[in-house]
C-alpha positions as CSV (number, residue, x, y, z in Angstrom):
1,M,164.5,-111.1,27.9
2,K,163.6,-108.1,25.7
3,I,161.1,-105.4,26.4
4,I,159.4,-102.8,24.3
5,E,159.0,-99.3,25.8
6,I,156.5,-97.0,24.3
7,Q,155.6,-93.4,25.1
8,G,152.1,-93.3,23.7
9,N,149.6,-91.0,22.0
10,K,152.1,-89.5,19.5
11,P,150.7,-88.8,16.0
12,L,152.5,-90.8,13.3
13,S,153.2,-89.4,9.9
14,G,155.3,-90.5,7.0
15,T,155.8,-93.9,5.3
16,I,156.1,-97.4,6.6
17,K,157.3,-99.9,4.0
18,V,155.9,-103.4,4.6
19,S,158.4,-106.3,4.7
20,G,158.2,-109.7,3.1
21,A,155.6,-112.0,4.5
22,K,156.6,-114.0,7.5
23,N,154.2,-116.8,6.7
24,S,155.6,-117.0,3.1
25,A,159.3,-116.9,4.1
26,V,159.0,-119.6,6.7
27,A,157.6,-121.9,4.0
28,L,159.8,-120.8,1.1
29,I,163.0,-121.5,3.0
30,P,162.2,-125.2,3.7
31,A,160.8,-125.5,0.2
32,A,164.1,-124.5,-1.2
33,I,165.8,-127.7,0.0
34,L,163.9,-129.6,-2.7
35,C,166.0,-127.9,-5.3
36,D,169.0,-129.9,-6.7
37,E,171.0,-126.7,-7.6
38,E,170.8,-123.2,-6.3
39,V,168.0,-120.8,-5.4
40,V,167.5,-117.1,-4.8
41,I,164.7,-115.8,-2.5
42,E,164.3,-112.0,-2.5
43,N,162.5,-109.8,0.1
44,I,163.3,-112.0,3.1
45,P,162.0,-110.4,6.3
46,D,164.6,-109.6,9.0
47,I,162.8,-111.5,11.8
48,S,163.9,-114.1,14.4
49,D,162.0,-116.9,12.7
50,T,164.2,-116.4,9.6
51,Y,167.4,-116.9,11.6
52,D,166.0,-119.9,13.4
53,L,165.4,-121.5,9.9
54,F,168.9,-120.6,8.9
55,N,170.2,-122.6,11.9
56,I,168.3,-125.6,10.6
57,L,169.8,-125.1,7.1
58,E,173.3,-125.1,8.6
59,V,172.7,-128.5,10.2
60,L,171.5,-129.8,6.8
61,N,174.8,-128.6,5.3
62,V,173.1,-126.0,3.1
63,K,175.5,-123.2,1.9
64,K,173.9,-119.8,2.6
65,E,174.5,-116.2,1.6
66,Y,172.3,-113.6,3.1
67,D,172.7,-110.0,2.0
68,K,169.5,-108.5,3.4
69,P,166.9,-108.9,2.0
70,I,168.3,-111.4,-0.6
71,L,168.9,-115.0,0.4
72,K,171.0,-117.3,-1.8
73,L,171.1,-121.1,-1.1
74,D,173.3,-123.8,-2.6
75,L,171.6,-127.2,-2.2
76,R,174.2,-129.3,-4.0
77,N,175.8,-130.7,-0.9
78,I,172.8,-130.9,1.4
79,R,172.6,-133.9,3.7
80,N,169.7,-135.5,5.5
81,T,170.0,-135.4,9.3
82,I,167.8,-135.0,12.4
83,V,166.2,-131.6,13.0
84,D,166.6,-131.8,16.7
85,K,164.4,-130.5,19.5
86,D,166.4,-127.4,20.2
87,L,166.0,-126.2,16.6
88,S,162.4,-127.3,15.9
89,S,161.0,-126.0,19.1
90,K,161.7,-122.4,18.4
91,L,159.1,-122.0,15.6
92,R,156.0,-123.6,14.3
93,A,157.3,-123.6,10.7
94,S,160.0,-126.1,11.4
95,Y,157.4,-128.8,10.5
96,Y,157.8,-127.8,6.9
97,F,161.0,-129.7,6.9
98,M,158.9,-132.9,7.3
99,G,157.4,-132.5,3.9
100,A,160.5,-131.1,2.3
101,L,162.9,-133.8,3.6
102,L,160.4,-136.6,2.9
103,G,160.1,-135.3,-0.7
104,K,163.8,-134.9,-1.1
105,F,165.2,-138.0,0.6
106,K,162.1,-140.1,1.3
107,K,162.9,-139.8,5.0
108,A,162.5,-137.0,7.6
109,V,163.4,-137.1,11.3
110,V,162.0,-133.9,12.9
111,Y,160.9,-133.1,16.5
112,F,157.5,-131.7,17.1
113,P,157.5,-128.0,16.3
114,G,157.3,-125.0,18.6
115,G,155.6,-121.6,18.1
116,C,153.1,-119.5,19.9
117,S,150.8,-121.0,22.5
118,I,147.5,-120.0,20.9
119,G,145.8,-123.3,21.3
120,S,145.9,-126.8,20.1
121,R,147.6,-127.1,16.7
122,P,147.9,-130.8,15.9
123,I,149.6,-132.0,12.7
124,D,147.2,-134.9,12.2
125,Y,146.2,-133.7,8.7
126,H,149.9,-133.6,7.7
127,I,150.6,-137.1,9.0
128,K,147.4,-138.6,7.4
129,G,148.4,-137.1,4.1
130,F,152.0,-138.5,4.3
131,K,150.6,-141.9,5.0
132,Q,148.2,-141.8,2.0
133,M,151.3,-141.1,-0.1
134,G,153.0,-144.3,1.1
135,A,154.9,-143.1,4.1
136,T,155.2,-144.7,7.5
137,V,155.3,-142.5,10.6
138,E,156.9,-143.5,13.9
139,I,156.5,-141.1,16.9
140,E,158.7,-141.4,20.0
141,N,159.0,-138.7,22.6
142,D,157.9,-135.9,20.2
143,K,160.3,-137.2,17.5
144,Y,158.7,-137.9,14.2
145,T,160.4,-140.4,11.9
146,I,158.6,-140.3,8.5
147,S,159.9,-142.5,5.7
148,A,158.7,-144.1,2.4
149,K,160.3,-146.7,0.2
150,N,157.9,-145.6,-2.5
151,L,156.5,-142.0,-2.1
152,H,153.6,-141.8,-4.5
153,G,150.8,-139.5,-5.5
154,A,147.4,-139.7,-3.8
155,N,144.0,-138.1,-3.6
156,I,144.0,-136.3,-0.3
157,Y,140.9,-134.7,1.3
158,L,141.6,-132.3,4.1
159,D,139.0,-132.1,6.8
160,F,140.0,-128.5,7.4
161,E,141.6,-125.9,5.1
162,S,144.9,-126.1,6.9
163,V,147.7,-123.9,5.6
164,G,150.4,-125.9,7.2
165,A,149.0,-129.3,5.9
166,T,148.5,-127.9,2.4
167,V,152.1,-126.6,2.2
168,N,153.6,-129.7,3.7
169,L,151.8,-132.0,1.3
170,I,152.8,-129.9,-1.6
171,L,156.4,-130.2,-0.6
172,A,156.2,-134.0,-0.2
173,A,154.3,-134.4,-3.4
174,T,156.6,-132.3,-5.6
175,K,159.1,-135.2,-5.9
176,A,156.7,-138.1,-5.3
177,E,155.9,-140.5,-8.1
178,G,152.7,-139.8,-10.0
179,T,150.0,-137.2,-9.3
180,T,148.7,-135.8,-6.0
181,I,145.5,-133.9,-5.7
182,I,144.8,-132.0,-2.5
183,H,141.1,-131.4,-2.0
184,N,139.7,-128.7,0.3
185,A,143.2,-127.1,0.2
186,A,143.9,-123.8,1.9
187,R,143.9,-120.8,-0.5
188,E,146.2,-118.3,1.2
189,P,148.4,-116.1,-1.0
190,E,151.4,-117.5,0.8
191,I,150.6,-120.9,-0.7
192,V,150.6,-119.4,-4.1
193,N,154.0,-117.9,-3.3
194,V,155.4,-121.3,-2.5
195,A,153.9,-123.0,-5.6
196,T,155.3,-120.2,-7.8
197,F,158.7,-120.8,-6.3
198,L,158.6,-124.5,-6.9
199,N,157.3,-124.1,-10.4
200,S,160.2,-121.8,-11.2
201,M,162.5,-124.8,-10.5
202,G,160.5,-127.1,-12.8
203,A,157.8,-128.4,-10.4
204,K,154.4,-129.1,-11.9
205,I,151.9,-127.5,-9.5
206,T,148.5,-126.1,-10.6
207,G,145.5,-124.8,-8.7
208,A,147.4,-123.0,-5.9
209,G,145.0,-120.3,-4.6
210,T,142.0,-122.6,-5.1
211,N,140.6,-125.4,-3.0
212,E,142.0,-128.1,-5.3
213,I,145.7,-128.3,-6.0
214,K,147.3,-130.8,-8.4
215,I,150.9,-131.8,-8.2
216,I,152.6,-134.0,-10.8
217,G,155.8,-135.3,-9.3
218,V,159.2,-134.6,-10.9
219,K,162.6,-136.1,-10.2
220,Y,164.8,-133.0,-10.5
221,L,164.5,-129.3,-9.7
222,K,166.8,-126.8,-11.3
223,K,167.8,-123.3,-10.2
224,G,164.9,-121.2,-9.1
225,Q,164.0,-117.7,-7.9
226,V,161.1,-116.0,-6.1
227,E,160.2,-112.8,-4.3
228,V,158.5,-113.0,-0.9
229,I,155.1,-111.3,-1.2
230,P,154.4,-108.4,1.1
231,D,153.2,-109.4,4.6
232,R,149.4,-108.9,4.7
233,I,149.4,-109.3,8.5
234,E,152.1,-106.7,9.0
235,T,150.2,-104.5,6.5
236,L,147.0,-104.7,8.6
237,T,148.8,-104.2,11.9
238,Y,150.2,-100.9,10.6
239,L,146.8,-99.9,9.2
240,I,145.3,-100.5,12.6
241,I,148.1,-98.3,14.1
242,G,147.3,-95.7,11.5
243,A,143.6,-95.8,12.5
244,L,144.6,-95.3,16.1
245,V,147.2,-92.6,15.8
246,G,148.0,-92.0,12.2
247,K,148.1,-88.5,10.5
248,N,148.3,-89.2,6.7
249,L,150.4,-92.3,7.5
250,K,151.3,-94.2,4.3
251,I,151.5,-98.0,4.5
252,D,153.6,-98.9,1.4
253,N,154.5,-102.1,-0.5
254,I,151.1,-103.8,-0.1
255,I,148.8,-105.9,-2.1
256,P,145.2,-104.7,-1.4
257,A,143.6,-107.8,-3.0
258,H,145.1,-109.9,-0.1
259,I,143.4,-107.9,2.7
260,Q,139.9,-107.3,1.4
261,A,137.9,-108.8,4.3
262,P,139.7,-106.8,7.1
263,L,139.9,-103.7,4.9
264,S,136.2,-103.8,4.5
265,K,135.9,-103.8,8.3
266,L,138.1,-100.8,8.7
267,I,135.9,-99.0,6.2
268,D,132.7,-100.2,8.0
269,I,133.8,-98.6,11.3
270,G,134.6,-95.3,9.5
271,V,138.4,-95.2,9.2
272,D,139.7,-92.5,6.8
273,I,141.4,-94.5,4.1
274,K,142.9,-93.4,0.7
275,Q,143.7,-96.6,-1.3
276,N,146.1,-96.7,-4.2
277,N,147.6,-99.6,-6.2
278,N,150.3,-100.5,-3.7
279,N,149.8,-98.3,-0.7
280,I,147.2,-96.9,1.6
281,I,147.2,-93.6,3.4
282,I,145.4,-93.6,6.7
283,S,144.5,-91.1,9.4
284,A,143.0,-91.5,12.9
285,K,139.5,-90.2,13.8
286,N,137.6,-89.9,17.0
287,D,134.2,-91.2,16.0
288,Y,134.4,-94.9,14.9
289,N,131.4,-97.2,14.9
290,S,131.3,-100.6,16.6
291,T,131.3,-103.8,14.5
292,D,131.6,-107.5,14.9
293,I,134.4,-109.6,13.5
294,K,134.6,-113.4,13.0
295,T,137.8,-115.1,12.1
296,L,137.7,-117.4,9.1
297,V,140.1,-119.1,6.7
298,Y,141.3,-117.1,3.7
299,P,139.8,-115.0,2.2
300,G,137.8,-114.4,5.4
301,F,139.0,-112.2,8.3
302,P,142.5,-113.5,9.4
303,T,142.8,-115.0,12.9
304,D,146.2,-113.3,13.1
305,V,144.6,-109.9,12.8
306,A,141.8,-110.3,15.3
307,Q,144.1,-109.5,18.3
308,P,145.4,-106.1,16.9
309,F,142.0,-105.3,15.6
310,S,140.4,-105.7,19.0
311,V,142.5,-102.8,20.2
312,L,140.9,-100.6,17.6
313,L,137.5,-101.8,18.7
314,T,138.2,-100.3,22.2
315,Q,138.0,-96.9,20.4
316,C,134.7,-97.6,18.7
317,K,131.3,-96.3,19.9
318,G,129.1,-99.0,21.3
319,I,129.4,-102.8,21.6
320,S,131.7,-104.8,19.4
321,H,132.3,-108.5,19.4
322,V,135.3,-110.7,18.3
323,Y,134.5,-114.3,17.5
324,E,137.5,-116.6,17.2
325,T,136.8,-119.8,15.2
326,I,140.3,-121.1,14.4
327,Y,142.2,-121.3,17.7
328,E,141.0,-121.5,21.3
329,N,143.6,-119.4,23.0
330,R,143.7,-116.0,21.1
331,M,142.6,-113.9,24.1
332,G,145.9,-113.7,25.9
333,H,146.1,-109.9,25.5
334,M,142.7,-109.2,26.8
335,P,143.5,-108.9,30.6
336,Y,146.3,-106.5,29.7
337,L,143.9,-104.4,27.6
338,N,141.6,-104.2,30.6
339,K,144.6,-103.2,32.7
340,M,145.2,-100.4,30.3
341,G,141.7,-99.1,30.6
342,A,139.7,-101.1,28.1
343,N,136.2,-102.6,28.9
344,V,136.4,-106.2,27.6
345,Q,134.5,-109.3,28.7
346,Y,135.9,-112.4,27.2
347,N,136.3,-116.2,27.2
348,L,138.5,-118.4,25.1
349,K,136.5,-118.0,21.9
350,E,134.7,-114.7,22.2
351,A,135.2,-111.1,23.4
352,K,132.7,-108.3,24.0
353,I,134.2,-104.9,23.8
354,K,132.5,-101.7,25.0
355,G,133.9,-98.4,23.7
356,P,135.2,-95.9,23.4
357,T,137.6,-96.1,26.4
358,K,140.7,-94.1,27.1
359,L,143.8,-96.2,27.2
360,K,146.6,-95.6,29.6
361,G,150.2,-96.9,29.7
362,A,151.0,-100.0,31.9
363,E,153.3,-102.9,32.3
364,V,152.0,-105.8,30.2
365,T,153.3,-109.1,28.8
366,A,153.2,-110.4,25.2
367,T,151.8,-114.0,25.5
368,D,152.2,-114.7,21.8
369,L,153.2,-113.0,18.6
370,R,149.9,-111.3,17.6
371,A,148.9,-110.6,21.3
372,G,152.2,-108.8,21.5
373,A,151.4,-106.9,18.3
374,A,148.1,-105.9,19.8
375,L,149.8,-104.5,22.9
376,V,152.1,-102.5,20.7
377,C,149.0,-101.0,19.1
378,A,147.6,-100.3,22.5
379,G,150.8,-98.7,23.8
380,L,151.0,-96.4,20.8
381,K,147.5,-95.2,21.5
382,A,147.7,-95.0,25.3
383,E,148.6,-92.0,27.4
384,G,151.9,-92.4,29.2
385,K,154.4,-95.2,29.2
386,T,153.8,-98.8,28.3
387,V,156.3,-101.6,28.9
388,I,155.8,-104.9,27.0
389,F,157.7,-107.8,28.5
390,D,158.6,-111.0,26.5
391,A,159.0,-108.9,23.4
392,E,160.7,-111.8,21.7
393,H,157.3,-113.0,20.6
394,V,156.7,-109.7,18.7
395,L,160.1,-109.8,17.0
396,R,159.3,-113.2,15.5
397,G,157.0,-111.6,13.1
398,Y,157.7,-107.8,12.7
399,G,161.1,-106.9,11.2
400,D,162.7,-103.6,11.9
401,L,159.7,-102.7,14.2
402,E,161.6,-100.0,16.2
403,T,163.1,-98.4,13.1
404,K,159.9,-98.3,11.1
405,L,157.8,-96.8,13.9
406,T,160.5,-94.4,15.1
407,N,160.8,-93.0,11.5
408,V,157.2,-92.0,11.5
409,G,157.3,-90.3,14.9
410,A,156.7,-93.0,17.5
411,K,158.6,-93.0,20.8
412,I,159.5,-96.6,21.0
413,A,162.6,-98.6,22.1
414,I,163.5,-102.3,22.3
415,K,165.7,-103.1,25.2
416,K,167.3,-106.2,26.6
417,I,167.0,-106.8,30.4
418,K,168.2,-109.5,32.7
């Protein structure tokens, strides 16, 4: 087990450079296997999810060169084999190999994916879409065998704007016969990143970033290249940290257009922000106003940001509310915030936060990735020492966390314990 130790309430100054987006990288790497030649993916984040995907590539006989942050893959000798339970259970994004292997080989055998315990996250929309494209699906003890003698285009209507289903269906459709149209598609920037990558190889994908995506299947994909977009969730996490303890803290390598909804909430509560083309300079204040946030699909307020943002709400004057509409288990950090001095009443879908309250260091546990990020935010603001157990959750999504924060003045260390 790894822990994160933080000596809190230190002002942070300097520059933090945001890494490539986790949610893009974990889709781009499986997307790469559709190529028939070689690919280059730049700005790969140095996170544990990346290495878990590398392990799957190794089983598939994909030749890899990783010179941080550039990944080169040779797909000419790839083989189709089972993505077993030990590999798939380590991260949610392993399910993208379903669509990629189905598109490439017309057959995929993948165990049910892992990831954070933030609520029910079925893959019904993925499976329904595969079936509409002519695939059969057999499920046995969490093992999904998906195959198609004739994988063909289809008109697919998603009941919910699911990022995972949208990406998976794009992957399957890229080499299917005919035309696929995904209606009510998710619109996240990470989906645009994937479509741009596939198009660089010769795919025919239009409409990514809108709620209707059209894919005309092709038989062959040539060499391709893409750069992972900056991580908007990491950007916002560090902006929240800046609002808590920043002193002219610069968050660099960002795309402001990707974070407009949460950025407007930071402005609403009174955060001192100086916005430039690709960076934001932020300083902490002592007189923030309360607000309410409601998580929504993009371009609304991201569910992944609600947990870190709730820490900032503990420092706001009055009553704030967090309404979670995407998952039913996003409140795992709340008992630990209360242990650190917050005043939060909560259930599975809603939290009422009364502030401002003084936070104090404590021993806490990261129950999932973004809950862990929230506790890092709280530890940096709190007086005294905070120890976060099960830090592996945090390291799944925040590359070079210790270095980035230490370089701007934080007293933070990641340690391994028995």
